[in-house]
N, C-alpha and C positions, 0 to 999 in steps of 0.2 A: 337539745337532746342526747344522749349516747350514741357514739359514731363507733367506736373500737369499741368490742368488748372482748379481744381476748391477745396473747401476745402473736398469735398470727394475725395479726391485723385486719381480720376481719370485719366490714361493719354490719350494721344491722339487718342492709338490704341484703347482703351477701347470706349473709344465713338466713336469713326467711325465704330467700330463695330456692338457694338447697334446701329446705325443708319442707319447699310448697305453701307458704304458710304468709302474710302480711307481715311488713315490717314492726307494724303497730305490734301485734301479739307477740313479736320477741319481744319487745322491748318492755311492753305487760309484764311478761314472764320475767324477764330480769328484773326491774323493779318493783315488781308486786309479791314476786315468789311465784315459785313452780304450780302450788295448789289454785291459782288461780284457771289454772287449764288445766284441771285435773279433773275426771270424772268423778260419780261417787263412791264409785266400787276402788278409785285409784286414790282416791283422801282417805278412804278406810284404809289400805295396803299403810298409808304414811303416816298413817295416825297409829296404827298397833305396831309399827317398825318403828317409831320415837318409846311407845310406849314400854317395849320388850328391850329398847335399847336402857331406860331407866332403869327397868328390873335387872338387867343384867349388871350394871354400873353401880349398883345398889350392892354385890355380891350374891343375888339369886341364880345362879347359874347352870343348874340343874331341871333339865324338859319340865322334871315335874313342876318343881317350883315357880318355874315361868311361867309353867299352865296355870298354876292355881291363884298366882297374885290378875292373871288375862283372864279369869272365871274359869276355866276352860278347862274345867275338873273333869274326867270319866268316870 
């Protein structure tokens, strides 16, 4: 199992203790991705942010064009 996760040399146990969670939860988050610990609303926000990033990187950078691409036209 991963024991040191940053340049500061913090162990999983130290990170978990400071966050008030188990070491296993920290390990799973780091190895499985953050989506595994998010609730439904948070997952939707991440999905929307990824989608907006793709739209903006494709050159559609006006608020109106982003809203249109996301299907949120007024």
